[in-house]
DSSP file (Angstrom, degrees, kcal/mol; ACC not computed):
  #  RESIDUE AA STRUCTURE BP1 BP2  ACC     N-H-->O    O-->H-N    N-H-->O    O-->H-N    TCO  KAPPA ALPHA  PHI   PSI    X-CA   Y-CA   Z-CA
    1    1 A M              0   0    0      0, 0.0     3,-0.2     0, 0.0     4,-0.2   0.000 360.0 360.0 360.0 134.8   91.2  -58.5   61.8
    2    2 A K    >>  +     0   0    0      1,-0.2     3,-1.3     2,-0.2     4,-0.6   0.807 360.0  72.2 -79.7 -30.0   92.2  -61.2   59.3
    3    3 A L  G >4 S+     0   0    0      1,-0.3     3,-0.6     2,-0.2     6,-0.2   0.855 100.8  42.2 -55.4 -41.5   88.4  -61.6   58.3
    4    4 A F  G 34 S+     0   0    0     -3,-0.2    -1,-0.3     1,-0.2    -2,-0.2   0.437 100.6  70.7 -94.2   2.8   88.4  -58.3   56.4
    5    5 A R  G <4 S+     0   0    0     -3,-1.3     2,-0.4    -4,-0.2    -1,-0.2   0.584  76.1 102.1 -86.6 -12.5   91.8  -58.8   54.8
    6    6 A N    <X  -     0   0    0     -3,-0.6     4,-1.3    -4,-0.6     3,-0.2  -0.583  67.6-149.0 -71.6 124.4   90.2  -61.5   52.6
    7    7 A K  H  > S+     0   0    0     -2,-0.4     4,-2.6     1,-0.2     3,-0.3   0.897  94.5  58.0 -59.1 -41.1   89.6  -60.3   49.2
    8    8 A A  H  > S+     0   0    0      1,-0.2     4,-2.5     2,-0.2    -1,-0.2   0.868 103.8  53.0 -59.7 -38.1   86.5  -62.5   48.7
    9    9 A V  H  > S+     0   0    0      2,-0.2     4,-1.7     1,-0.2    -1,-0.2   0.838 109.6  47.7 -69.9 -31.0   84.8  -61.0   51.7
   10   10 A W  H  X S+     0   0    0     -4,-1.3     4,-2.6    -3,-0.3     5,-0.2   0.921 110.4  52.3 -68.3 -44.6   85.3  -57.4   50.4
   11   11 A I  H  X S+     0   0    0     -4,-2.6     4,-2.4     1,-0.2    -2,-0.2   0.901 111.1  48.0 -59.5 -43.8   84.0  -58.5   47.1
   12   12 A L  H  X S+     0   0    0     -4,-2.5     4,-2.4     2,-0.2    -1,-0.2   0.871 111.0  49.3 -65.8 -36.7   80.9  -60.0   48.8
   13   13 A I  H  X S+     0   0    0     -4,-1.7     4,-2.5     2,-0.2    -2,-0.2   0.899 112.6  47.9 -67.9 -40.6   80.3  -56.9   50.9
   14   14 A V  H  X S+     0   0    0     -4,-2.6     4,-2.4     2,-0.2    -2,-0.2   0.914 112.2  51.2 -62.5 -41.8   80.5  -54.6   47.8
   15   15 A C  H  X S+     0   0    0     -4,-2.4     4,-3.1    -5,-0.2     5,-0.2   0.955 110.9  45.8 -62.2 -50.2   78.2  -56.9   45.9
   16   16 A L  H  X S+     0   0    0     -4,-2.4     4,-2.7     1,-0.2    -1,-0.2   0.913 113.0  49.9 -64.8 -40.0   75.6  -56.9   48.6
   17   17 A L  H  X S+     0   0    0     -4,-2.5     4,-2.2     2,-0.2    -1,-0.2   0.885 111.2  49.8 -62.0 -36.0   75.7  -53.2   49.0
   18   18 A T  H  X S+     0   0    0     -4,-2.4     4,-2.7     2,-0.2     5,-0.2   0.935 112.1  47.2 -63.7 -48.7   75.4  -52.6   45.3
   19   19 A I  H  X S+     0   0    0     -4,-3.1     4,-2.4     1,-0.2    -2,-0.2   0.928 112.9  50.3 -58.2 -44.7   72.4  -55.0   45.1
   20   20 A G  H  X S+     0   0    0     -4,-2.7     4,-2.3    -5,-0.2    -1,-0.2   0.918 111.6  47.5 -56.0 -46.1   70.9  -53.2   48.1
   21   21 A G  H  X S+     0   0    0     -4,-2.2     4,-2.4     1,-0.2    -2,-0.2   0.912 112.0  48.3 -69.3 -39.6   71.4  -49.8   46.5
   22   22 A V  H  X S+     0   0    0     -4,-2.7     4,-2.3     1,-0.2    -1,-0.2   0.890 111.7  51.4 -65.5 -39.0   70.0  -50.9   43.1
   23   23 A F  H  X S+     0   0    0     -4,-2.4     4,-2.6    -5,-0.2     5,-0.2   0.924 110.4  48.9 -63.1 -43.9   66.9  -52.4   44.9
   24   24 A F  H  X S+     0   0    0     -4,-2.3     4,-2.4     1,-0.2    -2,-0.2   0.894 112.4  46.9 -66.1 -41.2   66.4  -49.2   46.8
   25   25 A V  H  X S+     0   0    0     -4,-2.4     4,-2.2     2,-0.2    -1,-0.2   0.902 112.3  50.9 -62.8 -43.7   66.6  -46.9   43.7
   26   26 A Y  H  X S+     0   0    0     -4,-2.3     4,-2.3     2,-0.2    -2,-0.2   0.936 113.5  43.9 -58.4 -51.6   64.3  -49.2   41.8
   27   27 A E  H  X S+     0   0    0     -4,-2.6     4,-2.1     1,-0.2    -2,-0.2   0.910 112.3  51.9 -64.7 -42.5   61.6  -49.2   44.5
   28   28 A N  H  X S+     0   0    0     -4,-2.4     4,-2.2    -5,-0.2    -1,-0.2   0.912 111.3  48.5 -64.1 -40.1   61.9  -45.5   45.1
   29   29 A H  H  X S+     0   0    0     -4,-2.2     4,-1.9     2,-0.2    -2,-0.2   0.892 109.0  52.8 -65.5 -38.4   61.4  -45.0   41.3
   30   30 A Q  H  X S+     0   0    0     -4,-2.3     4,-1.8     1,-0.2    -1,-0.2   0.875 110.6  47.8 -65.8 -37.0   58.4  -47.3   41.2
   31   31 A I  H  X S+     0   0    0     -4,-2.1     4,-1.9     2,-0.2    -2,-0.2   0.892 108.4  53.9 -69.4 -40.4   56.8  -45.3   44.1
   32   32 A D  H  X S+     0   0    0     -4,-2.2     4,-0.9     1,-0.2    -2,-0.2   0.881 109.6  48.2 -61.5 -37.0   57.5  -42.0   42.4
   33   33 A I  H  X S+     0   0    0     -4,-1.9     4,-0.7     1,-0.2     3,-0.5   0.898 108.9  53.8 -66.9 -39.5   55.7  -43.3   39.2
   34   34 A A  H  < S+     0   0    0     -4,-1.8     3,-0.4     1,-0.2    -2,-0.2   0.905 112.0  44.8 -61.7 -43.3   52.7  -44.5   41.3
   35   35 A H  H  < S+     0   0    0     -4,-1.9    42,-2.9     1,-0.2    -1,-0.2   0.633  95.5  81.3 -80.7 -15.7   52.4  -41.0   42.9
   36   36 A S  H  < S+     0   0    0     -4,-0.9     2,-0.3    -3,-0.5    -1,-0.2   0.837  98.5  17.9 -64.2 -38.5   52.7  -39.0   39.6
   37   37 A T  S  X S-     0   0    0     -4,-0.7     4,-1.9    -3,-0.4     5,-0.1  -0.879  71.2-119.4-131.4 165.8   49.3  -39.3   38.2
   38   38 A F  H  > S+     0   0    0     -2,-0.3     4,-2.6     2,-0.2     5,-0.2   0.908 114.2  52.8 -63.1 -45.3   45.8  -40.1   39.5
   39   39 A E  H  > S+     0   0    0      1,-0.2     4,-2.0     2,-0.2    -1,-0.2   0.872 109.3  46.8 -64.0 -40.2   45.6  -43.1   37.2
   40   40 A N  H  > S+     0   0    0      2,-0.2     4,-2.7     1,-0.2    -1,-0.2   0.919 115.0  45.6 -69.4 -41.8   48.8  -44.6   38.3
   41   41 A Y  H  X S+     0   0    0     -4,-1.9     4,-2.1     2,-0.2    -2,-0.2   0.845 108.9  57.8 -76.0 -29.8   48.0  -44.2   42.0
   42   42 A Y  H  <>S+     0   0    0     -4,-2.6     5,-2.4     2,-0.2     4,-0.4   0.931 114.0  38.7 -59.2 -47.6   44.4  -45.5   41.4
   43   43 A T  H ><5S+     0   0    0     -4,-2.0     3,-1.5     1,-0.2    -2,-0.2   0.917 111.2  57.7 -71.4 -41.7   46.0  -48.7   40.0
   44   44 A F  H 3<5S+     0   0    0     -4,-2.7    -2,-0.2     1,-0.3    -1,-0.2   0.839 109.0  47.1 -55.3 -35.3   48.8  -48.8   42.6
   45   45 A R  T 3<5S-     0   0    0     -4,-2.1    -1,-0.3    -5,-0.1    -2,-0.2   0.505 116.6-114.1 -86.7  -4.9   46.1  -48.9   45.4
   46   46 A G  T < 5 +     0   0    0     -3,-1.5    17,-0.6    -4,-0.4    -3,-0.2   0.801  47.3 178.3  77.8  32.7   44.1  -51.6   43.7
   47   47 A C  E   < -A   62   0A   0     -5,-2.4    15,-0.3    -6,-0.2    -1,-0.2  -0.387  15.5-177.5 -66.2 145.4   41.0  -49.6   42.9
   48   48 A Q  E     +     0   0A   0     13,-3.6     2,-0.4     1,-0.3    14,-0.2   0.731  66.5  25.3-108.9 -40.1   38.3  -51.4   41.1
   49   49 A T  E     -A   61   0A   0     12,-1.4    12,-2.6     0, 0.0     2,-0.5  -0.989  69.7-132.5-133.0 130.5   35.6  -48.8   40.5
   50   50 A L  E     +A   60   0A   0     -2,-0.4    10,-0.2    10,-0.2     3,-0.1  -0.712  24.8 176.2 -81.4 125.9   35.8  -45.1   40.2
   51   51 A V  E     -     0   0A   0      8,-2.9     2,-0.3    -2,-0.5     9,-0.2   0.836  64.3 -11.3 -97.1 -46.2   33.1  -43.4   42.4
   52   52 A D  E     -A   59   0A   0      7,-1.7     7,-2.7     2,-0.0    -1,-0.4  -0.985  60.8-172.0-158.1 150.7   33.9  -39.8   42.1
   53   53 A R  E     +A   58   0A   0     -2,-0.3     5,-0.2     5,-0.3     2,-0.2  -0.952  10.4 162.9-157.0 128.9   36.7  -37.6   40.7
   54   54 A T        -     0   0    0      3,-3.0    -2,-0.0    -2,-0.3     0, 0.0  -0.573  57.5 -86.3-122.3-166.2   37.8  -33.9   40.6
   55   55 A D  S    S+     0   0    0     -2,-0.2     3,-0.1     1,-0.2     0, 0.0   0.778 126.2  32.5 -75.6 -22.7   41.2  -32.3   39.8
   56   56 A T  S    S+     0   0    0      1,-0.2    16,-3.0    15,-0.1     2,-0.3   0.591 124.3  16.2-111.9 -12.3   42.3  -32.6   43.4
   57   57 A Y  E     - B   0  71A   0     14,-0.2    -3,-3.0    20,-0.1     2,-0.3  -0.978  52.3-167.3-151.5 166.4   40.7  -35.8   44.8
   58   58 A G  E     -AB  53  70A   0     12,-2.1    12,-3.5    -2,-0.3     2,-0.4  -0.973  11.5-146.2-151.8 149.2   39.0  -39.0   43.8
   59   59 A D  E     +AB  52  69A   0     -7,-2.7    -8,-2.9    -2,-0.3    -7,-1.7  -0.935  24.2 171.8-114.4 140.0   37.1  -41.8   45.5
   60   60 A C  E     -AB  50  68A   0      8,-2.5     8,-2.8    -2,-0.4     2,-0.3  -0.989  28.4-122.0-146.4 155.2   37.2  -45.4   44.5
   61   61 A K  E     -AB  49  67A   0    -12,-2.6   -13,-3.6    -2,-0.3   -12,-1.4  -0.757  22.9-143.6 -96.2 145.6   36.1  -48.8   45.6
   62   62 A L  E >   -A   47   0A   0      4,-2.7     3,-1.7    -2,-0.3   -15,-0.1  -0.430  35.6 -95.4 -94.1 174.5   38.5  -51.6   46.3
   63   63 A A  T 3  S+     0   0    0    -17,-0.6   -16,-0.1     1,-0.3    -1,-0.0   0.796 124.3  57.4 -67.3 -27.4   37.8  -55.3   45.5
   64   64 A D  T 3  S-     0   0    0      2,-0.1    -1,-0.3     1,-0.1     3,-0.1   0.429 120.2-107.3 -81.4   3.0   36.7  -55.8   49.1
   65   65 A G  S <  S+     0   0    0     -3,-1.7    -2,-0.1     1,-0.3    -1,-0.1   0.237  77.5 130.0  94.0 -13.7   34.0  -53.2   48.7
   66   66 A S        -     0   0    0     -5,-0.1    -4,-2.7     1,-0.1     2,-0.4  -0.301  51.1-132.6 -71.2 159.8   35.6  -50.5   50.9
   67   67 A T  E     -B   61   0A   0     -6,-0.2     2,-0.3    -3,-0.1    -6,-0.2  -0.926  20.4-171.7-114.9 138.0   36.0  -46.9   49.5
   68   68 A I  E     -B   60   0A   0     -8,-2.8    -8,-2.5    -2,-0.4     2,-0.5  -0.894  17.2-131.9-123.7 160.3   39.2  -45.0   49.7
   69   69 A K  E     -B   59   0A   0     -2,-0.3    11,-3.1   -10,-0.2     2,-0.5  -0.953  12.9-161.7-110.9 124.3   39.9  -41.3   48.9
   70   70 A I  E     -BC  58  79A   0    -12,-3.5   -12,-2.1    -2,-0.5     2,-0.3  -0.900  15.3-171.2-103.9 130.5   42.9  -40.3   46.8
   71   71 A V  E     -BC  57  78A   0      7,-3.2     7,-2.6    -2,-0.5     2,-0.5  -0.875  22.8-122.0-125.4 155.4   44.0  -36.7   47.2
   72   72 A K  E     + C   0  77A   0    -16,-3.0     2,-0.4    -2,-0.3     5,-0.2  -0.839  32.2 174.8 -95.4 127.2   46.5  -34.4   45.3
   73   73 A F  E >   - C   0  76A   0      3,-3.4     3,-2.1    -2,-0.5    -2,-0.0  -0.978  68.4 -17.3-139.8 119.4   49.2  -32.8   47.5
   74   74 A N  T 3  S-     0   0    0     -2,-0.4     3,-0.1     1,-0.3    -1,-0.1   0.875 128.0 -52.1  51.5  39.5   52.1  -30.8   46.1
   75   75 A G  T 3  S+     0   0    0      1,-0.2     2,-0.3     0, 0.0    -1,-0.3   0.399 121.9  93.6  82.2  -3.6   51.5  -32.1   42.7
   76   76 A K  E <  S-C   73   0A   0     -3,-2.1    -3,-3.4   -39,-0.0     2,-0.4  -0.838  72.7-118.4-121.4 159.1   51.5  -35.8   43.6
   77   77 A W  E     +C   72   0A   0    -42,-2.9     2,-0.3    -2,-0.3    -5,-0.2  -0.805  36.5 167.0-104.1 140.1   48.6  -38.2   44.6
   78   78 A Y  E     -C   71   0A   0     -7,-2.6    -7,-3.2    -2,-0.4     2,-0.4  -0.903  43.8 -89.7-140.6 164.7   48.3  -39.9   48.0
   79   79 A L  E >   -C   70   0A   0      3,-0.3     3,-2.5    -2,-0.3    -9,-0.2  -0.654  57.9-100.8 -76.5 134.3   45.8  -41.8   50.1
   80   80 A D  T 3  S+     0   0    0    -11,-3.1   -11,-0.2    -2,-0.4    -1,-0.1  -0.361 111.8  22.4 -58.7 131.5   43.9  -39.3   52.2
   81   81 A G  T 3  S+     0   0    0     -3,-0.0    -1,-0.3    -2,-0.0    -2,-0.0   0.346 109.0  81.1  94.6  -6.2   45.3  -39.3   55.7
   82   82 A D    <   +     0   0    0     -3,-2.5    -3,-0.3     2,-0.0    -2,-0.1  -0.205  60.3 142.7-124.0  38.2   48.7  -40.7   54.5
   83   83 A L        -     0   0    0     -5,-0.1    -6,-0.0     1,-0.1    -3,-0.0  -0.446  56.7 -95.6 -79.3 155.6   50.2  -37.5   53.2
   84   84 A P        -     0   0    0      0, 0.0     2,-0.5     0, 0.0    -1,-0.1  -0.327  36.7-110.8 -67.5 151.4   53.9  -36.8   53.7
   85   85 A M        -     0   0    0      2,-0.0     7,-2.8    -2,-0.0     2,-0.4  -0.750  38.9-160.7 -86.3 127.8   55.1  -34.8   56.6
   86   86 A C  E     -D   91   0B   0     -2,-0.5     2,-0.5     5,-0.2     5,-0.3  -0.877  23.4-174.6-117.0 139.7   56.4  -31.4   55.6
   87   87 A F  E >  S-D   90   0B   0      3,-3.4     3,-1.5    -2,-0.4     2,-0.5  -0.861  75.5 -50.9-126.6  99.3   58.7  -28.9   57.2
   88   88 A G  T 3  S-     0   0    0     -2,-0.5    -2,-0.0     1,-0.2     0, 0.0  -0.637 121.9 -22.2  69.5-124.7   58.8  -25.9   54.9
   89   89 A K  T 3  S+     0   0    0     -2,-0.5     2,-0.6    -3,-0.1    -1,-0.2   0.382 120.2  94.5-101.1   6.4   59.6  -27.2   51.4
   90   90 A I  E <   -D   87   0B   0     -3,-1.5    -3,-3.4     2,-0.0     2,-0.4  -0.864  56.3-175.1 -97.6 123.3   61.2  -30.3   52.7
   91   91 A C  E      D   86   0B   0     -2,-0.6    -5,-0.2    -5,-0.3    -2,-0.0  -0.915 360.0 360.0-119.3 142.7   58.8  -33.4   52.8
   92   92 A F              0   0    0     -7,-2.8    -6,-0.1    -2,-0.4    -1,-0.1   0.328 360.0 360.0-115.4 360.0   59.2  -36.9   54.2
């Protein structure tokens, strides 16, 4: 195909893949930061008021008045009911 012989098309494809890869890595890093501590996840979820907190969970109120529960799972913080699916030591 003559389309892929054009150097400009290859440069465009490589640039788009690079930009997509950088965006993926950046977003994945931001999510890892959010899950790393209770305070980070509290802010990430938009909590306004802390209702209750222990070493393994915390309840907070959102701006709309609803309450959510944040739980610690495998050393990271998640929304209760939104935990990763694990098979042995591999989690998704």
